[in-house]
N, C-alpha and C positions, 0 to 999 in steps of 0.2 A: 143330242145336241141339235138345236134349231139352226139351220144353215140356209143361206140363199146366195145366189149369184146376182151381181149388179154392175151397172155402169155408173161410175162416179161422175160428178158434175164439176166443171171448172169453177174456181173460186168466184170469178166475176159473175157467173150465172147465179151462184148461191146468194151473192149480195143483192142482185136484182130481185130474186124471189123473196128475200127477207123484206125488201122495201114494199113489195106487193102485199105481203102478209100484213105489214104495218098499216098500209093503206086500207086494207079490208077491215082491220080492227077499228080504224078511225071512222069508217062509214057507219058502223053499227056495233057499238061496244057490247050491247046485250047479246046480240047474235054471235059475235066473235067469242064471247065467254063460254058459249056452248060447244065450242070447237076445240079439240085437242090438237094444237099446232105441232107439226114435225120440226124438230130442231134443225137448223141449217146444216149442222155437221152430219145429220142422218139423212139428208135428202139425196136421192139416187133414182135411177131407173132400174126397176127389178127386171132381170133377165129370166130368173127361175127361182121359185121358192121350193127348196128340197124338202122342207119340213123337219121333223125330229128324226135324225138319221144317226146310225152307228158310226164309229170310227172307221170300220171296214168300208161302209158305203161312201164315206167322205174320201177315203183313199181311192176307191174306184171312180168316183166323180172327178177327183183331181186328175186322174189319168185321162179321162174323157176330155176334160177341159184343156189340158196340155195339148192333146192331139188336135182338138178343134181350133184352138186359138191360132195355130200356125197356118191354118187354111184360109184365114180371113185377113184382109188388109184393113188398116184403120179407115174409118168412114165418117162422113158428115151426118149430123142430126140437126134438126131445127125445132125451135119452140113454135108450137102451132096454136096456142090459145089456152084460155081458162075455161074449165067446165066442172061438172059434178057427176058422181055416180050415185045411184042409178039415174037421178034426174035432179034438176034444180028444185023441184017441188018436194022431193023426198030425199034430200041430200044425206048421204052417209060419208062421202069422201069428196073433198075439193081438190082438184088436180090441174096440172098444166100438161097439155098434150105434147107429144113428140112426134114429129114427122121425120122419118129416117130413110136412109137408102135401103134398097132391097136387101143389102147385106145384113142389116140388123134382123130383119124377119127371117132370112135364111139361117143365120146363126141361131136364132131362137128355135127354129124348126129342128135343126140338127142337134141342139142341146136336148130338146124334148125327146127326140128319137133315141139318142145315145144313152141318156139317163134312164129312159123307160127300159132299155135293154138290160140295165143292171138292177132293175126292180124299183125305180123311183117313179111314182105315178105321174101321168101327164096332167097338165093344168086344164081342168074342164072348161075354163073361161076363155081359153085362147090367149093371144098376145095383143095387148093394147098398151103400147109404150107410153108411160106418163110419169110425172113426178108428183107424189102425194104432198100436198101442202098441209092438209088437216083432215081430221075425222070428226064426225058428229060424236060428241062426248056424252050424249044422253040417249035414252031410249025413245025420247019424244021425237016426233016428226020435225024435221028441220026444213023449212021452206025459204029458200033464198031467191029473192026476186031476180028476174032477168035484168031489171034495170040496175041492180047492184053489180052484176057481172059486167054490164056494159059500161059502168063508171070506172071499172078497173082496167087499166091498160097494161098489157105486157108487150114488150118489143119482140117482134119476131127476130130471132137471131140464130145464126148457125154456130155450131161448135163441133170440134173433132172428138171422136171416140177412138182411142188408141189401145184400150185394154178393157178387161172386165175383171171383177174380183169375187173371191169367195169370202163370205163373212159368217161369223157365228153371231147369233142374236140372243141376248139374254134380257128377259123382261124384268124391269125393276120398278120401284114405286114412282120414280120420276120419268118413266118411259123406257123404251128399249135402249140397250147399249150394244153397239156393233163392234166386233173385234175382227180385224183382218186375219184371214187364214192364209190366203194366197192371191197373188196377182198374176194374170195371164195376159201377156202382151200380144196384140193382134199382129200377125205376120211374122212373129219371131220364129226362127228355126230352133226346134228343141233338140 
């Protein structure tokens, strides 16, 4: 089963991101058609992608997450701008960056360490908190001009993160479907 851990987004932020995507589409319809946009209901900040794991590993990961979630208090995160991976000239992913309290990075480090101890590989790319808006839908190079990005405005805003969730991801013809496995409240005594 494909499993990941994520921070969900407040509904108000999802609405703002939807407007941003619609704005992007209106600036260049041809370019926008080459991007597979993430449905608002699926937008999140990935904490850890566990990959294709067994029920036994999911149970072990659940125990780790239960233990870890009680050690961290809810924290603030902030939208920090719009960008692309690996670059605007060779775009594979369009994303909104997240600036978060040190607690988010510390939680990620602890998740990485604890899950590695039960046999789940570390993320070789490190932690770069972001919300994916869309992915290049073709194998062709996608060059998004810096001027297009400067025409798109996203309001810097803070939001609270009070939990993280474990999801199952199933790939379908119309994109991935996420099913909630478990919610972990930050600061909750287990």
